[in-house]
N, C-alpha and C positions, 0 to 999 in steps of 0.2 A: 932331591930332584924336585919335589913339590915346593920347597922353599925357594929354589932357584926360579921356578915358574910363578911364584907368588899365588899359589892355589892351595886351598886346604886339602890335606891328605884325605879327609873324610869325603870330600866331593869326588876326588879321583876314585876312591875305593867304591863308594856307592854306585857311581855312574859306570865304572868298569864292570861291576857285577851285573848291572841292568843291561849291559850290551851283550852279555853272554847268552846265546840261544839255549844252552843246556840247563841254565839256572832259572827255575820257575819261581822260587821264593827265597828270600833272605830274611832271617830273623835277626833283628838288631837289638832288641830288648832295651828300649829306653827306660830310664829310671823315673822320668818325670815328663810332664807336658812340655817343659822347656827343652828338654833333650830331644823329645820327639819333633818339636818344631825345628830345632837345630839340624836334625837328621834330614828332615824334609827339605830344608834350605840347601843342604849339601847335595842332596840327590837331584835337585832341580836347577842349581845355579849354572849359569853359562860358564863354560871352560874355554881356554884359549884355543884358537884355530890350530889344528895340526897336533894337538896333544896326544891323540891315540897313536898316530904314526911315530911320534917321538918315543912314546912309551914302548911300542913294539920294537923299535930299533935298539932299545936297551937289552932286549932278549932276556928278560927276567924270568920267563916261564920255561926256559930250557931245562931239560932233564938229564944233562950229561955231566 
């Protein structure tokens, strides 16, 4: 799905987590400064309009 949207999976993951009101902290454990910078870029890069609605429509978090 991320490849179809041409967005890095890390960007969707980090930003999805940051949108969740019950999650106060996420430890990502970068191994280097370069990886930390990459994580920061992923967490702050603009994502396509409507991506969260499309993701919700996939119903990936269903528990049945």
